[in-house]
mmCIF file of the N, C-alpha and C atoms, coordinates in Angstrom:
data_MODEL
# 
_entry.id   MODEL 
# 
loop_
_atom_site.group_PDB 
_atom_site.id 
_atom_site.type_symbol 
_atom_site.label_atom_id 
_atom_site.label_alt_id 
_atom_site.label_comp_id 
_atom_site.label_asym_id 
_atom_site.label_entity_id 
_atom_site.label_seq_id 
_atom_site.pdbx_PDB_ins_code 
_atom_site.Cartn_x 
_atom_site.Cartn_y 
_atom_site.Cartn_z 
_atom_site.occupancy 
_atom_site.B_iso_or_equiv 
_atom_site.pdbx_formal_charge 
_atom_site.auth_seq_id 
_atom_site.auth_comp_id 
_atom_site.auth_asym_id 
_atom_site.auth_atom_id 
_atom_site.pdbx_PDB_model_num 
ATOM 1   N N  . MET A 1 1  ? -14.438 -78.456 14.852 1.00 0.00 ? 1  MET A N  1 
ATOM 2   C CA . MET A 1 1  ? -15.204 -77.111 15.054 1.00 0.00 ? 1  MET A CA 1 
ATOM 3   C C  . MET A 1 1  ? -16.346 -77.000 13.997 1.00 0.00 ? 1  MET A C  1 
ATOM 4   N N  . ILE A 1 2  ? -17.494 -76.529 14.375 1.00 0.00 ? 2  ILE A N  1 
ATOM 5   C CA . ILE A 1 2  ? -18.498 -76.232 13.477 1.00 0.00 ? 2  ILE A CA 1 
ATOM 6   C C  . ILE A 1 2  ? -18.394 -74.895 12.874 1.00 0.00 ? 2  ILE A C  1 
ATOM 7   N N  . GLN A 1 3  ? -18.360 -74.838 11.550 1.00 0.00 ? 3  GLN A N  1 
ATOM 8   C CA . GLN A 1 3  ? -18.368 -73.582 10.827 1.00 0.00 ? 3  GLN A CA 1 
ATOM 9   C C  . GLN A 1 3  ? -19.791 -73.052 10.507 1.00 0.00 ? 3  GLN A C  1 
ATOM 10  N N  . THR A 1 4  ? -19.876 -71.860 10.746 1.00 0.00 ? 4  THR A N  1 
ATOM 11  C CA . THR A 1 4  ? -21.119 -71.216 10.332 1.00 0.00 ? 4  THR A CA 1 
ATOM 12  C C  . THR A 1 4  ? -21.096 -70.597 8.757  1.00 0.00 ? 4  THR A C  1 
ATOM 13  N N  . PHE A 1 5  ? -22.158 -70.907 8.031  1.00 0.00 ? 5  PHE A N  1 
ATOM 14  C CA . PHE A 1 5  ? -22.060 -70.301 6.641  1.00 0.00 ? 5  PHE A CA 1 
ATOM 15  C C  . PHE A 1 5  ? -22.740 -69.005 6.486  1.00 0.00 ? 5  PHE A C  1 
ATOM 16  N N  . ALA A 1 6  ? -23.394 -68.629 7.629  1.00 0.00 ? 6  ALA A N  1 
ATOM 17  C CA . ALA A 1 6  ? -24.161 -67.277 7.580  1.00 0.00 ? 6  ALA A CA 1 
ATOM 18  C C  . ALA A 1 6  ? -23.145 -66.255 7.591  1.00 0.00 ? 6  ALA A C  1 
ATOM 19  N N  . PRO A 1 7  ? -23.290 -65.201 6.712  1.00 0.00 ? 7  PRO A N  1 
ATOM 20  C CA . PRO A 1 7  ? -22.386 -64.073 6.647  1.00 0.00 ? 7  PRO A CA 1 
ATOM 21  C C  . PRO A 1 7  ? -22.534 -63.238 7.854  1.00 0.00 ? 7  PRO A C  1 
ATOM 22  N N  . LYS A 1 8  ? -21.364 -62.786 8.365  1.00 0.00 ? 8  LYS A N  1 
ATOM 23  C CA . LYS A 1 8  ? -21.330 -61.913 9.634  1.00 0.00 ? 8  LYS A CA 1 
ATOM 24  C C  . LYS A 1 8  ? -21.765 -60.550 9.254  1.00 0.00 ? 8  LYS A C  1 
ATOM 25  N N  . ARG A 1 9  ? -22.749 -59.993 10.021 1.00 0.00 ? 9  ARG A N  1 
ATOM 26  C CA . ARG A 1 9  ? -23.242 -58.677 9.776  1.00 0.00 ? 9  ARG A CA 1 
ATOM 27  C C  . ARG A 1 9  ? -22.325 -57.597 10.156 1.00 0.00 ? 9  ARG A C  1 
ATOM 28  N N  . PRO A 1 10 ? -22.242 -56.598 9.538  1.00 0.00 ? 10 PRO A N  1 
ATOM 29  C CA . PRO A 1 10 ? -21.410 -55.416 9.933  1.00 0.00 ? 10 PRO A CA 1 
ATOM 30  C C  . PRO A 1 10 ? -21.951 -54.732 11.085 1.00 0.00 ? 10 PRO A C  1 
ATOM 31  N N  . ASN A 1 11 ? -21.105 -54.042 11.791 1.00 0.00 ? 11 ASN A N  1 
ATOM 32  C CA . ASN A 1 11 ? -21.478 -53.560 13.211 1.00 0.00 ? 11 ASN A CA 1 
ATOM 33  C C  . ASN A 1 11 ? -22.743 -52.637 13.003 1.00 0.00 ? 11 ASN A C  1 
ATOM 34  N N  . TRP A 1 12 ? -22.764 -51.816 12.042 1.00 0.00 ? 12 TRP A N  1 
ATOM 35  C CA . TRP A 1 12 ? -24.025 -50.794 11.909 1.00 0.00 ? 12 TRP A CA 1 
ATOM 36  C C  . TRP A 1 12 ? -25.232 -51.551 11.695 1.00 0.00 ? 12 TRP A C  1 
ATOM 37  N N  . GLN A 1 13 ? -25.160 -52.769 11.073 1.00 0.00 ? 13 GLN A N  1 
ATOM 38  C CA . GLN A 1 13 ? -26.404 -53.467 10.952 1.00 0.00 ? 13 GLN A CA 1 
ATOM 39  C C  . GLN A 1 13 ? -26.846 -54.117 12.331 1.00 0.00 ? 13 GLN A C  1 
ATOM 40  N N  . ARG A 1 14 ? -25.872 -54.493 13.160 1.00 0.00 ? 14 ARG A N  1 
ATOM 41  C CA . ARG A 1 14 ? -26.201 -55.056 14.449 1.00 0.00 ? 14 ARG A CA 1 
ATOM 42  C C  . ARG A 1 14 ? -26.842 -53.876 15.337 1.00 0.00 ? 14 ARG A C  1 
ATOM 43  N N  . VAL A 1 15 ? -26.237 -52.762 15.235 1.00 0.00 ? 15 VAL A N  1 
ATOM 44  C CA . VAL A 1 15 ? -26.874 -51.652 15.973 1.00 0.00 ? 15 VAL A CA 1 
ATOM 45  C C  . VAL A 1 15 ? -28.164 -51.283 15.538 1.00 0.00 ? 15 VAL A C  1 
ATOM 46  N N  . MET A 1 16 ? -28.505 -51.297 14.288 1.00 0.00 ? 16 MET A N  1 
ATOM 47  C CA . MET A 1 16 ? -29.870 -50.956 13.781 1.00 0.00 ? 16 MET A CA 1 
ATOM 48  C C  . MET A 1 16 ? -30.719 -52.007 14.233 1.00 0.00 ? 16 MET A C  1 
ATOM 49  N N  . ILE A 1 17 ? -30.304 -53.264 14.149 1.00 0.00 ? 17 ILE A N  1 
ATOM 50  C CA . ILE A 1 17 ? -31.272 -54.414 14.676 1.00 0.00 ? 17 ILE A CA 1 
ATOM 51  C C  . ILE A 1 17 ? -31.550 -54.189 16.057 1.00 0.00 ? 17 ILE A C  1 
ATOM 52  N N  . THR A 1 18 ? -30.574 -53.957 16.886 1.00 0.00 ? 18 THR A N  1 
ATOM 53  C CA . THR A 1 18 ? -30.826 -53.778 18.316 1.00 0.00 ? 18 THR A CA 1 
ATOM 54  C C  . THR A 1 18 ? -31.782 -52.590 18.622 1.00 0.00 ? 18 THR A C  1 
ATOM 55  N N  . VAL A 1 19 ? -31.568 -51.506 17.866 1.00 0.00 ? 19 VAL A N  1 
ATOM 56  C CA . VAL A 1 19 ? -32.247 -50.199 18.134 1.00 0.00 ? 19 VAL A CA 1 
ATOM 57  C C  . VAL A 1 19 ? -33.612 -50.535 17.759 1.00 0.00 ? 19 VAL A C  1 
ATOM 58  N N  . LEU A 1 20 ? -33.817 -51.120 16.661 1.00 0.00 ? 20 LEU A N  1 
ATOM 59  C CA . LEU A 1 20 ? -35.219 -51.349 16.081 1.00 0.00 ? 20 LEU A CA 1 
ATOM 60  C C  . LEU A 1 20 ? -36.009 -52.298 17.074 1.00 0.00 ? 20 LEU A C  1 
ATOM 61  N N  . GLY A 1 21 ? -35.242 -53.372 17.506 1.00 0.00 ? 21 GLY A N  1 
ATOM 62  C CA . GLY A 1 21 ? -35.795 -54.166 18.479 1.00 0.00 ? 21 GLY A CA 1 
ATOM 63  C C  . GLY A 1 21 ? -36.252 -53.671 19.751 1.00 0.00 ? 21 GLY A C  1 
ATOM 64  N N  . LEU A 1 22 ? -35.300 -52.798 20.323 1.00 0.00 ? 22 LEU A N  1 
ATOM 65  C CA . LEU A 1 22 ? -35.703 -52.103 21.539 1.00 0.00 ? 22 LEU A CA 1 
ATOM 66  C C  . LEU A 1 22 ? -36.862 -51.117 21.278 1.00 0.00 ? 22 LEU A C  1 
ATOM 67  N N  . GLY A 1 23 ? -36.926 -50.477 20.271 1.00 0.00 ? 23 GLY A N  1 
ATOM 68  C CA . GLY A 1 23 ? -37.968 -49.438 19.742 1.00 0.00 ? 23 GLY A CA 1 
ATOM 69  C C  . GLY A 1 23 ? -39.243 -50.287 19.678 1.00 0.00 ? 23 GLY A C  1 
ATOM 70  N N  . ALA A 1 24 ? -39.308 -51.440 19.021 1.00 0.00 ? 24 ALA A N  1 
ATOM 71  C CA . ALA A 1 24 ? -40.555 -52.163 18.941 1.00 0.00 ? 24 ALA A CA 1 
ATOM 72  C C  . ALA A 1 24 ? -41.146 -52.579 20.384 1.00 0.00 ? 24 ALA A C  1 
ATOM 73  N N  . ALA A 1 25 ? -40.060 -53.029 21.153 1.00 0.00 ? 25 ALA A N  1 
ATOM 74  C CA . ALA A 1 25 ? -40.428 -53.456 22.547 1.00 0.00 ? 25 ALA A CA 1 
ATOM 75  C C  . ALA A 1 25 ? -41.053 -52.209 23.207 1.00 0.00 ? 25 ALA A C  1 
ATOM 76  N N  . ALA A 1 26 ? -40.356 -51.235 23.320 1.00 0.00 ? 26 ALA A N  1 
ATOM 77  C CA . ALA A 1 26 ? -40.935 -49.945 23.986 1.00 0.00 ? 26 ALA A CA 1 
ATOM 78  C C  . ALA A 1 26 ? -42.213 -49.522 23.383 1.00 0.00 ? 26 ALA A C  1 
ATOM 79  N N  . GLY A 1 27 ? -42.490 -49.615 22.105 1.00 0.00 ? 27 GLY A N  1 
ATOM 80  C CA . GLY A 1 27 ? -43.696 -49.295 21.508 1.00 0.00 ? 27 GLY A CA 1 
ATOM 81  C C  . GLY A 1 27 ? -44.961 -50.248 22.058 1.00 0.00 ? 27 GLY A C  1 
ATOM 82  N N  . TRP A 1 28 ? -44.633 -51.418 21.961 1.00 0.00 ? 28 TRP A N  1 
ATOM 83  C CA . TRP A 1 28 ? -45.662 -52.331 22.443 1.00 0.00 ? 28 TRP A CA 1 
ATOM 84  C C  . TRP A 1 28 ? -45.944 -52.166 23.987 1.00 0.00 ? 28 TRP A C  1 
ATOM 85  N N  . SER A 1 29 ? -44.970 -51.944 24.729 1.00 0.00 ? 29 SER A N  1 
ATOM 86  C CA . SER A 1 29 ? -45.058 -51.581 26.202 1.00 0.00 ? 29 SER A CA 1 
ATOM 87  C C  . SER A 1 29 ? -45.927 -50.427 26.378 1.00 0.00 ? 29 SER A C  1 
ATOM 88  N N  . MET A 1 30 ? -45.734 -49.316 25.687 1.00 0.00 ? 30 MET A N  1 
ATOM 89  C CA . MET A 1 30 ? -46.468 -48.228 25.832 1.00 0.00 ? 30 MET A CA 1 
ATOM 90  C C  . MET A 1 30 ? -47.903 -48.340 25.310 1.00 0.00 ? 30 MET A C  1 
ATOM 91  N N  . PHE A 1 31 ? -48.074 -49.185 24.298 1.00 0.00 ? 31 PHE A N  1 
ATOM 92  C CA . PHE A 1 31 ? -49.414 -49.541 23.936 1.00 0.00 ? 31 PHE A CA 1 
ATOM 93  C C  . PHE A 1 31 ? -50.193 -50.274 25.028 1.00 0.00 ? 31 PHE A C  1 
ATOM 94  N N  . ALA A 1 32 ? -49.669 -51.179 25.592 1.00 0.00 ? 32 ALA A N  1 
ATOM 95  C CA . ALA A 1 32 ? -50.116 -51.981 26.746 1.00 0.00 ? 32 ALA A CA 1 
ATOM 96  C C  . ALA A 1 32 ? -50.632 -51.006 27.877 1.00 0.00 ? 32 ALA A C  1 
ATOM 97  N N  . VAL A 1 33 ? -49.717 -50.029 28.166 1.00 0.00 ? 33 VAL A N  1 
ATOM 98  C CA . VAL A 1 33 ? -49.889 -49.155 29.367 1.00 0.00 ? 33 VAL A CA 1 
ATOM 99  C C  . VAL A 1 33 ? -51.096 -48.290 28.798 1.00 0.00 ? 33 VAL A C  1 
ATOM 100 N N  . ALA A 1 34 ? -51.038 -47.766 27.609 1.00 0.00 ? 34 ALA A N  1 
ATOM 101 C CA . ALA A 1 34 ? -52.041 -46.849 27.242 1.00 0.00 ? 34 ALA A CA 1 
ATOM 102 C C  . ALA A 1 34 ? -53.412 -47.701 27.180 1.00 0.00 ? 34 ALA A C  1 
ATOM 103 N N  . GLY A 1 35 ? -53.565 -48.835 26.872 1.00 0.00 ? 35 GLY A N  1 
ATOM 104 C CA . GLY A 1 35 ? -54.826 -49.664 26.991 1.00 0.00 ? 35 GLY A CA 1 
ATOM 105 C C  . GLY A 1 35 ? -55.256 -49.772 28.252 1.00 0.00 ? 35 GLY A C  1 
ATOM 106 N N  . HIS A 1 36 ? -54.373 -50.274 29.186 1.00 0.00 ? 36 HIS A N  1 
ATOM 107 C CA . HIS A 1 36 ? -54.750 -50.200 30.656 1.00 0.00 ? 36 HIS A CA 1 
ATOM 108 C C  . HIS A 1 36 ? -55.292 -48.856 31.152 1.00 0.00 ? 36 HIS A C  1 
ATOM 109 N N  . SER A 1 37 ? -54.468 -47.840 30.984 1.00 0.00 ? 37 SER A N  1 
ATOM 110 C CA . SER A 1 37 ? -54.969 -46.611 31.285 1.00 0.00 ? 37 SER A CA 1 
ATOM 111 C C  . SER A 1 37 ? -56.327 -46.164 30.867 1.00 0.00 ? 37 SER A C  1 
ATOM 112 N N  . ALA A 1 38 ? -56.541 -46.494 29.572 1.00 0.00 ? 38 ALA A N  1 
ATOM 113 C CA . ALA A 1 38 ? -57.959 -46.034 29.017 1.00 0.00 ? 38 ALA A CA 1 
ATOM 114 C C  . ALA A 1 38 ? -59.082 -46.799 29.655 1.00 0.00 ? 38 ALA A C  1 
ATOM 115 N N  . ALA A 1 39 ? -58.769 -48.171 30.037 1.00 0.00 ? 39 ALA A N  1 
ATOM 116 C CA . ALA A 1 39 ? -59.762 -48.926 30.568 1.00 0.00 ? 39 ALA A CA 1 
ATOM 117 C C  . ALA A 1 39 ? -60.139 -48.428 32.084 1.00 0.00 ? 39 ALA A C  1 
ATOM 118 N N  . GLU A 1 40 ? -59.033 -48.017 32.746 1.00 0.00 ? 40 GLU A N  1 
ATOM 119 C CA . GLU A 1 40 ? -59.203 -47.409 34.111 1.00 0.00 ? 40 GLU A CA 1 
ATOM 120 C C  . GLU A 1 40 ? -60.058 -46.111 34.077 1.00 0.00 ? 40 GLU A C  1 
ATOM 121 N N  . THR A 1 41 ? -59.699 -45.311 32.982 1.00 0.00 ? 41 THR A N  1 
ATOM 122 C CA . THR A 1 41 ? -60.367 -43.950 32.829 1.00 0.00 ? 41 THR A CA 1 
ATOM 123 C C  . THR A 1 41 ? -61.694 -44.242 32.597 1.00 0.00 ? 41 THR A C  1 
ATOM 124 N N  . GLU A 1 42 ? -62.040 -45.291 31.715 1.00 0.00 ? 42 GLU A N  1 
ATOM 125 C CA . GLU A 1 42 ? -63.506 -45.581 31.429 1.00 0.00 ? 42 GLU A CA 1 
ATOM 126 C C  . GLU A 1 42 ? -64.177 -45.986 32.566 1.00 0.00 ? 42 GLU A C  1 
ATOM 127 N N  . ARG A 1 43 ? -63.732 -46.915 33.464 1.00 0.00 ? 43 ARG A N  1 
ATOM 128 C CA . ARG A 1 43 ? -64.289 -47.279 34.559 1.00 0.00 ? 43 ARG A CA 1 
ATOM 129 C C  . ARG A 1 43 ? -64.679 -46.243 35.443 1.00 0.00 ? 43 ARG A C  1 
ATOM 130 N N  . GLN A 1 44 ? -63.708 -45.186 35.658 1.00 0.00 ? 44 GLN A N  1 
ATOM 131 C CA . GLN A 1 44 ? -63.894 -44.127 36.524 1.00 0.00 ? 44 GLN A CA 1 
ATOM 132 C C  . GLN A 1 44 ? -65.140 -43.258 35.923 1.00 0.00 ? 44 GLN A C  1 
ATOM 133 N N  . LEU A 1 45 ? -65.191 -43.128 34.698 1.00 0.00 ? 45 LEU A N  1 
ATOM 134 C CA . LEU A 1 45 ? -66.302 -42.341 34.091 1.00 0.00 ? 45 LEU A CA 1 
ATOM 135 C C  . LEU A 1 45 ? -67.616 -43.020 34.277 1.00 0.00 ? 45 LEU A C  1 
ATOM 136 N N  . ARG A 1 46 ? -67.620 -44.245 34.100 1.00 0.00 ? 46 ARG A N  1 
ATOM 137 C CA . ARG A 1 46 ? -68.881 -44.956 34.325 1.00 0.00 ? 46 ARG A CA 1 
ATOM 138 C C  . ARG A 1 46 ? -69.340 -44.833 35.827 1.00 0.00 ? 46 ARG A C  1 
ATOM 139 N N  . GLU A 1 47 ? -68.421 -44.870 36.615 1.00 0.00 ? 47 GLU A N  1 
ATOM 140 C CA . GLU A 1 47 ? -68.783 -44.699 38.041 1.00 0.00 ? 47 GLU A CA 1 
ATOM 141 C C  . GLU A 1 47 ? -69.378 -43.230 38.284 1.00 0.00 ? 47 GLU A C  1 
ATOM 142 N N  . GLN A 1 48 ? -68.800 -42.238 37.755 1.00 0.00 ? 48 GLN A N  1 
ATOM 143 C CA . GLN A 1 48 ? -69.373 -40.896 37.807 1.00 0.00 ? 48 GLN A CA 1 
ATOM 144 C C  . GLN A 1 48 ? -70.646 -40.793 37.291 1.00 0.00 ? 48 GLN A C  1 
ATOM 145 N N  . VAL A 1 49 ? -70.903 -41.409 35.948 1.00 0.00 ? 49 VAL A N  1 
ATOM 146 C CA . VAL A 1 49 ? -72.141 -41.401 35.411 1.00 0.00 ? 49 VAL A CA 1 
ATOM 147 C C  . VAL A 1 49 ? -73.271 -42.067 36.232 1.00 0.00 ? 49 VAL A C  1 
ATOM 148 N N  . ALA A 1 50 ? -72.842 -43.302 36.883 1.00 0.00 ? 50 ALA A N  1 
ATOM 149 C CA . ALA A 1 50 ? -73.782 -43.935 37.787 1.00 0.00 ? 50 ALA A CA 1 
ATOM 150 C C  . ALA A 1 50 ? -74.242 -43.119 39.035 1.00 0.00 ? 50 ALA A C  1 
ATOM 151 N N  . ASP A 1 51 ? -73.138 -42.329 39.444 1.00 0.00 ? 51 ASP A N  1 
ATOM 152 C CA . ASP A 1 51 ? -73.437 -41.507 40.685 1.00 0.00 ? 51 ASP A CA 1 
ATOM 153 C C  . ASP A 1 51 ? -74.252 -40.330 40.324 1.00 0.00 ? 51 ASP A C  1 
ATOM 154 N N  . LEU A 1 52 ? -74.157 -39.844 39.105 1.00 0.00 ? 52 LEU A N  1 
ATOM 155 C CA . LEU A 1 52 ? -74.943 -38.686 38.644 1.00 0.00 ? 52 LEU A CA 1 
ATOM 156 C C  . LEU A 1 52 ? -76.448 -39.204 38.417 1.00 0.00 ? 52 LEU A C  1 
ATOM 157 N N  . ARG A 1 53 ? -76.693 -40.307 37.843 1.00 0.00 ? 53 ARG A N  1 
ATOM 158 C CA . ARG A 1 53 ? -77.943 -40.933 37.618 1.00 0.00 ? 53 ARG A CA 1 
ATOM 159 C C  . ARG A 1 53 ? -78.605 -41.245 39.124 1.00 0.00 ? 53 ARG A C  1 
ATOM 160 N N  . ALA A 1 54 ? -77.809 -41.653 39.993 1.00 0.00 ? 54 ALA A N  1 
ATOM 161 C CA . ALA A 1 54 ? -78.417 -42.024 41.212 1.00 0.00 ? 54 ALA A CA 1 
ATOM 162 C C  . ALA A 1 54 ? -78.794 -40.839 42.152 1.00 0.00 ? 54 ALA A C  1 
ATOM 163 N N  . GLY A 1 55 ? -78.130 -39.691 41.839 1.00 0.00 ? 55 GLY A N  1 
ATOM 164 C CA . GLY A 1 55 ? -78.370 -38.480 42.415 1.00 0.00 ? 55 GLY A CA 1 
ATOM 165 C C  . GLY A 1 55 ? -79.328 -37.682 41.844 1.00 0.00 ? 55 GLY A C  1 
# 
């Protein structure tokens, strides 16, 4: 049997690592959604400006 030499982490550290990892994933996801939303809003505003200039 292979023996690991890395010390086993206490439960509170495992919980903190999991919480921080999920928080990071959620943060990056919200950042991506916000970037997409901003691009969509900018596209709509450009269309409105083009319509106003044409009119």
